N, C-alpha and C positions, 0 to 999 in steps of 0.2 A: 253829342253820342248819338250812337248807331243802335238801331234796333238789334237786339241778338238773339230775340227767341219771343212768342209770344204763345198765351193760353187760354181756351177759352173752356168755359163751361155750361152744364145745361141749366147753370143759373146766376143768379148775379153776386159778385163778389160785395159785401156790404162790411162785413169784418176787414182787420186788418190782419198784415202776411204775418207768419211767425217763422222765424228763419233758425234751425239748429243743427247744427255741422255743415251737410251740403245739401240740405234740403229747406224746401218753402213750407211750412203748412197753413192752408186758407181754408177758412170753409164757407158754402156758397147755399142762397138760397135753393138749392135743389137736395138740401140735407146731405151735401157729402163733404167730410172731409177730405180734403184734397194732398198727397204729397208728391211733390215736383220737386224735381233733381235740378238743383239751381241753374248748374252751368248747361244743360240741355234744353231745358222745359218742357218735358216729357214729367208724364204723369208715370211715378214709380210704384204707389198704390193710394187706397181710400177707405175712407171708413163712411157705412151708409147712416145715418142717423133718422131717426123718425120725425124728425120737423126739420124747421129752417135753421141755417146757423148764421146769426145774423153779427155775433161778437166775438171777439178775438180769443184763440185759446188763452191757456197757463199749459207749461210745462214745468216740471219738475224735475231738474239733470240729475238729483240722488238719487229718487227712487225710479226714473224713464218713465214717468206718468206724465198721461194728456188729461187735461180737465176741459171738454167743451162742454159749453152751454147753449142751449137751443133759445130757439125763439118763444118756445112756451115751458118756459123755466125751468126746462130737463137739466141736468149736468152729467153726461157722459163721464167715466175716470177709465183711460182707456193705456195700455200697455203693450209696446212695439217690441213683437217678438219675431 
């Protein structure tokens, strides 16, 4: 295959990405949860947490809420508006 796009963050990606609709969601060690357009590789949004994100997020499609665990054992509940 050919490389379609590349995305770099200010931290390392240790968590697995989650694909929801046409977006990729992935947390990094810079404390950001990135929302990336799956077609273009461009960041469309982000959430800044207080600690590194090292684990995969969980998503509830019914409530449309994200559950974001951090390295410091915090859990954020986020809703995209």
